[in-house]
C-alpha positions as CSV (number, residue, x, y, z in Angstrom):
1,X,144.4,108.1,83.5
2,X,142.1,108.1,80.5
3,X,139.7,105.5,82.7
4,X,139.6,107.5,85.3
5,X,137.9,110.7,83.7
6,X,135.5,108.4,81.0
7,X,135.1,105.1,82.4
8,X,135.1,105.3,86.5
9,X,133.0,108.1,86.9
10,X,129.6,105.6,85.9
11,X,131.2,103.0,88.1
12,X,131.2,102.6,92.3
13,X,134.2,103.8,93.9
14,X,133.7,100.9,96.5
15,X,133.9,98.4,93.4
16,X,136.7,99.7,91.8
17,X,138.6,100.0,95.4
18,X,137.5,95.9,95.6
19,X,138.0,94.9,92.4
20,X,141.8,95.6,91.0
21,X,144.5,93.2,90.3
22,X,145.9,92.4,93.8
23,X,142.1,91.6,95.0
24,X,142.2,88.7,91.6
25,X,145.7,87.4,92.6
26,X,143.4,86.8,96.3
27,X,140.9,85.2,95.2
28,X,142.7,82.8,92.8
29,X,144.7,81.9,95.7
30,X,141.9,81.2,98.0
31,X,140.5,78.9,95.0
32,X,144.3,77.1,95.3
33,X,144.6,76.8,98.8
34,X,141.1,75.8,98.9
35,X,141.6,73.2,97.0
36,X,144.9,72.2,98.9
37,X,143.1,71.9,101.7
38,X,140.1,69.7,100.3
39,X,142.7,67.1,99.0
40,X,144.4,67.1,102.1
41,X,141.2,66.6,103.7
42,X,140.6,63.6,101.5
43,X,144.3,62.3,101.9
44,X,145.0,63.1,98.3
45,X,148.0,65.3,99.8
46,X,150.6,64.5,102.7
47,X,149.3,66.2,106.3
48,X,150.7,69.8,106.4
49,X,150.7,70.5,103.0
50,X,148.2,72.9,102.5
51,X,149.3,74.9,105.8
52,X,152.9,74.6,104.6
53,X,151.2,76.1,100.9
54,X,148.9,79.0,103.2
55,X,152.6,80.2,105.2
56,X,154.8,80.0,101.6
57,X,152.2,82.0,99.3
58,X,149.7,84.5,101.6
59,X,152.3,87.3,102.1
60,X,153.9,86.5,98.8
61,X,154.3,89.8,96.8
62,X,153.2,88.6,93.0
63,X,154.2,90.8,90.2
64,X,151.3,91.9,88.6
65,X,153.3,93.8,85.7
66,X,154.3,90.1,85.1
67,X,151.1,88.4,85.3
68,X,149.6,90.8,83.2
69,X,152.0,90.6,80.6
70,X,151.9,86.5,80.7
71,X,148.3,86.9,79.7
72,X,149.0,87.7,75.9
73,X,151.5,84.4,75.9
74,X,149.5,82.3,77.8
75,X,145.8,83.4,77.0
76,X,145.0,83.9,80.8
77,X,146.3,85.2,84.1
78,X,146.3,81.9,85.9
79,X,148.9,80.4,83.7
80,X,151.7,83.2,85.0
81,X,150.0,83.1,88.4
82,X,150.7,79.3,88.7
83,X,153.6,79.9,87.5
84,X,155.1,82.8,89.9
85,X,153.0,80.9,92.8
86,X,155.2,77.1,91.8
87,X,158.5,79.7,91.6
88,X,157.9,80.9,95.0
89,X,157.4,77.1,96.6
90,X,160.3,75.0,98.0
91,X,161.0,71.7,95.2
92,X,159.2,69.2,97.8
93,X,155.8,71.8,97.5
94,X,155.8,72.5,93.9
95,X,153.8,69.4,92.5
96,X,151.2,69.8,95.0
97,X,150.0,73.9,94.1
98,X,147.3,73.4,92.0
99,X,147.1,69.7,91.6
100,X,144.0,68.8,89.4
101,X,143.1,71.9,88.6
102,X,143.7,73.7,84.8
103,X,143.4,77.3,84.0
104,X,139.5,78.1,84.1
105,X,139.1,76.3,87.6
106,X,140.7,79.5,88.6
107,X,140.0,82.2,86.6
108,X,136.3,81.3,86.8
109,X,135.9,80.5,90.6
110,X,138.5,84.0,91.1
111,X,135.9,85.8,89.5
112,X,133.2,84.1,91.6
113,X,134.7,85.3,94.5
114,X,135.0,88.6,93.3
115,X,131.7,88.6,91.9
116,X,130.0,87.7,95.7
117,X,131.0,90.7,97.1
118,X,129.6,92.9,94.8
119,X,126.4,91.0,94.7
120,X,126.3,91.6,98.4
121,X,126.7,95.5,97.9
122,X,124.0,95.3,94.7
123,X,121.5,93.9,97.3
124,X,122.2,96.4,100.1
125,X,121.3,98.9,97.3
126,X,118.2,98.0,96.3
127,X,117.1,97.7,99.9
128,X,117.6,101.2,100.3
129,X,115.7,101.8,96.9
130,X,112.6,99.7,98.1
131,X,112.9,101.7,101.6
132,X,113.2,104.9,100.2
133,X,110.2,104.1,97.2
134,X,108.1,102.8,99.7
135,X,108.2,105.9,101.8
136,X,107.7,108.1,98.8
137,X,104.9,106.3,97.6
138,X,102.7,106.2,101.1
139,X,103.6,109.9,101.2
140,X,102.5,110.6,97.7
141,X,99.5,107.8,97.3
142,X,96.9,110.9,96.9
143,X,98.8,113.0,94.4
144,X,97.0,113.8,91.6
145,X,99.3,113.8,88.3
146,X,98.5,113.5,84.6
147,X,99.5,110.3,83.2
148,X,101.4,110.4,80.1
149,X,101.2,108.0,76.9
150,X,103.5,108.2,74.0
151,X,104.8,111.1,75.3
152,X,101.5,113.1,75.7
153,X,98.8,114.0,78.3
154,X,96.2,110.8,78.6
155,X,94.6,110.3,82.4
156,X,95.0,111.8,85.6
157,X,97.1,108.9,87.7
158,X,99.0,109.5,91.3
159,X,102.6,109.8,91.4
160,X,102.3,106.9,94.2
161,X,101.0,104.3,91.4
162,X,105.0,106.2,89.2
163,X,107.3,105.6,92.3
164,X,105.5,102.5,93.1
165,X,106.6,101.1,89.2
166,X,109.9,102.1,90.1
167,X,110.0,100.3,92.7
168,X,109.0,96.9,91.9
169,X,111.0,97.2,88.8
170,X,113.9,97.5,91.2
171,X,112.7,94.5,93.6
172,X,112.0,92.3,91.0
173,X,115.7,92.9,90.1
174,X,116.7,92.2,93.4
175,X,114.8,89.2,94.0
176,X,115.7,87.8,90.2
177,X,119.7,88.5,91.2
178,X,119.3,87.6,95.0
179,X,118.4,83.8,93.1
180,X,121.1,83.7,91.0
181,X,124.0,81.3,92.3
182,X,127.6,81.8,92.1
183,X,129.3,78.2,91.3
184,X,132.9,76.9,91.9
185,X,134.3,75.8,88.7
186,X,136.8,72.7,89.0
187,X,136.9,70.2,86.5
188,X,140.3,69.8,85.6
189,X,141.7,70.1,81.8
190,X,138.7,68.4,80.1
191,X,135.8,68.8,82.9
192,X,136.2,65.1,84.2
193,X,138.8,65.5,86.7
194,X,141.4,63.6,85.1
195,X,144.3,64.8,86.8
196,X,143.1,62.8,89.6
197,X,144.5,59.6,88.9
198,X,145.0,58.1,92.4
199,X,143.9,54.2,93.4
200,X,140.1,54.7,94.4
201,X,139.9,57.9,93.3
202,X,137.4,58.0,90.4
203,X,135.0,59.8,92.6
204,X,137.1,62.0,94.2
205,X,136.5,65.1,91.7
206,X,133.2,65.6,92.4
207,X,133.9,64.8,96.2
208,X,136.5,67.8,96.1
209,X,134.3,70.0,93.9
210,X,132.2,70.3,96.5
211,X,134.2,70.3,99.2
212,X,136.1,73.7,97.5
213,X,132.5,75.6,96.8
214,X,131.6,74.9,100.8
215,X,135.0,75.7,101.6
216,X,134.9,79.5,99.3
217,X,131.3,79.9,100.3
218,X,130.0,79.5,96.8
219,X,127.4,76.8,95.4
220,X,128.2,73.5,94.4
221,X,127.1,72.7,90.3
222,X,125.8,70.0,89.4
223,X,128.8,68.9,87.0
224,X,132.0,71.4,85.9
225,X,130.3,74.0,83.8
226,X,133.8,74.7,81.4
227,X,131.5,75.5,78.6
228,X,127.9,75.1,80.0
229,X,128.0,79.0,80.3
230,X,124.0,79.1,82.1
231,X,125.7,80.4,85.5
232,X,127.2,83.6,83.7
233,X,124.1,83.8,81.4
234,X,121.9,84.2,84.8
235,X,124.0,86.2,86.4
236,X,125.0,88.7,83.3
237,X,121.0,89.3,82.1
238,X,119.8,90.0,85.7
239,X,122.6,92.5,86.0
240,X,121.0,93.7,82.8
241,X,117.3,93.5,84.7
242,X,118.4,95.7,87.4
243,X,120.1,98.1,84.9
244,X,117.1,98.3,82.9
245,X,115.0,99.2,86.3
246,X,117.2,101.9,87.3
247,X,117.4,103.4,83.5
248,X,113.6,103.7,84.0
249,X,113.3,105.4,87.3
250,X,116.3,107.7,85.7
251,X,114.3,107.8,82.5
252,X,111.0,108.9,83.6
253,X,112.8,111.3,86.5
254,X,114.5,113.5,83.6
255,X,111.7,113.9,81.5
256,X,109.5,115.1,84.9
257,X,112.5,117.6,85.6
258,X,112.1,119.4,82.2
259,X,111.5,122.8,82.4
260,X,108.4,122.7,81.0
261,X,107.0,119.9,83.6
262,X,108.7,120.9,86.7
263,X,106.5,118.3,88.3
264,X,109.8,116.9,90.2
265,X,114.2,117.6,90.6
266,X,116.8,115.6,91.7
267,X,118.6,116.0,94.6
268,X,119.7,119.6,95.5
269,X,123.4,119.7,96.0
270,X,126.7,122.0,96.1
271,X,127.5,122.1,92.4
272,X,124.9,119.4,91.0
273,X,123.7,119.7,87.7
274,X,125.0,123.0,86.9
275,X,125.9,123.8,83.5
276,X,129.4,124.6,82.0
277,X,128.0,128.0,79.9
278,X,123.9,128.2,81.6
279,X,124.1,129.5,84.8
280,X,120.1,128.9,84.8
281,X,120.0,125.1,84.1
282,X,120.0,122.5,87.1
283,X,120.3,119.3,85.1
284,X,119.0,115.7,85.7
285,X,123.1,114.6,86.2
286,X,122.2,111.6,88.3
287,X,119.6,110.4,85.8
288,X,122.6,111.2,83.0
289,X,125.2,108.9,85.0
290,X,122.5,106.1,85.7
291,X,121.2,106.1,82.5
292,X,124.9,106.0,81.1
293,X,126.1,102.8,83.2
294,X,122.7,101.1,82.3
295,X,123.7,101.8,78.3
296,X,127.0,100.1,79.4
297,X,125.5,96.9,80.8
298,X,123.0,96.5,78.2
299,X,126.4,96.3,76.0
300,X,128.0,94.6,77.9
301,X,125.3,92.1,78.0
302,X,125.4,91.4,75.0
303,X,128.7,90.2,74.7
304,X,127.9,87.5,77.3
305,X,125.0,86.6,75.5
306,X,127.0,86.3,72.2
307,X,129.7,84.1,74.4
308,X,126.9,81.4,75.7
309,X,127.9,78.8,73.1
310,X,131.2,77.5,73.7
311,X,132.7,74.6,71.9
312,X,133.5,71.5,72.8
313,X,135.2,71.4,76.3
314,X,136.9,75.1,76.5
315,X,136.1,77.7,75.1
316,X,137.9,80.1,72.4
317,X,137.9,83.1,72.5
318,X,134.1,83.5,73.9
319,X,135.2,82.1,77.8
320,X,138.0,85.1,77.7
321,X,135.5,87.8,75.9
322,X,133.3,86.9,79.4
323,X,135.8,88.6,81.9
324,X,135.5,92.3,81.4
325,X,131.7,92.6,80.9
326,X,131.1,90.6,83.4
327,X,133.2,92.4,86.1
328,X,132.5,95.8,84.5
329,X,128.9,95.2,84.4
330,X,128.5,94.5,88.1
331,X,130.2,98.0,88.9
332,X,128.2,99.9,86.8
333,X,125.4,98.6,88.5
334,X,126.9,99.5,91.3
335,X,127.6,103.0,90.2
336,X,124.0,103.5,88.8
337,X,122.2,101.9,92.1
338,X,124.2,104.2,94.6
339,X,123.1,106.9,92.4
340,X,119.4,105.8,92.2
341,X,119.3,105.3,96.0
342,X,120.0,108.7,96.4
343,X,117.6,110.0,93.8
344,X,114.8,108.5,95.7
345,X,115.6,109.5,99.2
346,X,116.0,113.1,98.3
347,X,113.6,113.5,95.7
348,X,111.6,116.7,95.9
349,X,108.4,116.5,94.8
350,X,106.4,119.4,93.1
351,X,102.8,118.6,93.7
352,X,101.5,122.3,92.4
353,X,103.4,121.5,89.4
354,X,101.7,118.6,88.7
355,X,98.2,120.2,89.4
356,X,99.2,122.6,87.2
357,X,99.6,120.5,84.3
358,X,96.5,118.7,85.1
359,X,95.1,121.9,83.1
360,X,97.5,122.4,80.6
361,X,95.0,121.2,78.2
362,X,92.0,123.4,79.2
363,X,90.4,120.2,81.2
364,X,90.9,117.4,77.8
365,X,92.3,114.9,79.9
366,X,89.0,114.7,81.8
367,X,86.4,114.5,78.3
368,X,86.6,110.8,78.5
369,X,84.1,111.0,81.9
370,X,82.6,113.9,81.1
371,X,81.1,112.2,77.6
372,X,80.2,108.9,79.7
373,X,78.1,111.4,81.7
374,X,76.6,113.1,78.7
375,X,76.0,110.2,76.6
376,X,72.5,108.8,78.5
377,X,71.3,112.4,78.0
378,X,72.9,113.3,74.6
379,X,74.0,110.3,72.8
380,X,77.5,109.1,72.4
381,X,78.2,110.8,69.3
382,X,77.0,114.4,70.6
383,X,78.7,113.6,74.1
384,X,82.2,112.7,72.8
385,X,81.9,115.8,70.4
386,X,80.3,118.3,73.2
387,X,83.2,116.9,75.5
388,X,85.6,117.9,72.8
389,X,84.3,121.5,71.8
390,X,84.2,122.5,75.4
391,X,87.7,121.0,76.6
392,X,89.2,123.7,73.3
393,X,87.2,126.2,74.1
394,X,88.2,126.3,78.2
395,X,91.7,126.1,76.7
396,X,91.7,128.7,74.8
397,X,89.8,130.9,76.8
398,X,92.0,130.1,79.6
399,X,88.7,128.7,81.9
400,X,87.4,126.1,84.0
401,X,86.8,122.9,81.9
402,X,83.4,123.0,84.3
403,X,82.2,126.4,83.5
404,X,82.3,126.1,79.9
405,X,80.8,122.7,79.6
406,X,77.6,124.5,82.1
407,X,77.4,127.0,79.5
408,X,77.0,124.7,76.8
409,X,73.7,125.4,74.9
410,X,73.6,121.8,74.5
411,X,73.6,120.3,77.7
412,X,71.7,123.5,79.8
413,X,69.2,122.0,81.4
414,X,70.0,118.3,80.6
415,X,73.0,117.6,83.2
416,X,73.5,118.8,86.9
417,X,76.1,121.4,87.4
418,X,77.6,119.6,90.2
419,X,77.7,116.3,88.4
420,X,79.6,118.4,85.8
421,X,82.1,119.6,88.4
422,X,82.5,115.8,89.7
423,X,82.8,114.8,86.0
424,X,85.8,117.2,85.2
425,X,87.7,117.1,88.8
426,X,91.0,114.4,88.0
427,X,91.1,113.8,91.8
428,X,87.6,111.6,91.6
429,X,89.3,109.7,87.9
430,X,92.2,107.8,89.4
431,X,90.5,104.2,89.4
432,X,92.3,102.1,91.3
433,X,95.6,104.3,92.3
434,X,95.7,104.1,96.0
435,X,94.9,100.8,95.9
436,X,97.0,99.9,93.7
437,X,99.8,101.3,96.5
438,X,98.7,99.9,98.8
439,X,99.0,96.0,97.3
440,X,102.3,97.3,96.0
441,X,103.6,97.8,99.5
442,X,102.1,95.0,100.6
443,X,104.2,92.7,98.0
444,X,107.6,95.0,98.6
445,X,107.4,94.5,102.7
446,X,106.6,90.6,102.3
447,X,110.4,90.5,100.7
């Protein structure tokens, strides 16, 4: 019950429904049956053996409680699983089940099978984010807003560029995840297929490894990877990169929803963002869920990274430490991306607030272009001083920056009023913003 109230709200409901005890058992059994089929195809098992194993075990009710209890004594779930499976087989079939395999072959391969469907869902969610991001950045490629550095107002930018940065981050993470291989594991006790010792079988282990991979739709590794954890390192860091991209989106949106800014708002919904004690509040709950999930993924990634170096031919605790962080990271990221997709698809953008906030400093954010304009006539030092003085006057008196500049005694008659007005217009000082949106869309649509 605590997990349902504390952990699961950050995870994907679809992912949780697909990654349960029975699903792990089904994945382990899929590996064992693929192994038997591959061995039979190479005449390492009598004809018909794999089908007989499937008929006996496909619908067998494995005792999950007993499997869980068996982990404490065996160190992993494959050991009690193999015992239960063999107990369900007639004597003449027992020796053909799990032949040449070791427990790590079963667990690693089963985890890859579970993660295969989750990565497909993650890809679909990231595609949703890309589509929504492209639409949003195109609508707002000319929506001017203030850019902020070190949490302070800086110079003008456009909301389209900001969305482009979010979308590029998510799409880069999608492409990285898409390039991660999920390899089958099959090496036997010490990774050299020594359990396959029939005459002329020296190369059978690698042949079987490739055949099992093909049957399960997994990648065929160069060699068994019992203590070469590069596949886990690559997957864990790719999941973390995607979590970081989602967290960047959530952080920016949450900052822009602040009452003092009011530039965007999360999609409205019944009870969404309500406070338990303050009726006036509309909290950025989706952002909080995304960031909460991402922070957990970052922590899990640390565990995976610290388990990368494993001793000799079998890990002693490092391998065991990978299981939960790996699955949880995928489910947490899936939950975060579900929220991110909804956020991008329904984000409420307040262009008027963006315009209002451009004037908060009384025009000070335009002091740079104003100083550039004034420098040829007044000198660089005087230009910077006057630009700053006028901005402070405009802020203090609530007047337009261009108006105050035009009245300044040191400027009068030296710079035309229309030139001052152009220098003070944020819309004319957005650099390559529109070109950046076009370039980003081209790259995103070229995927």
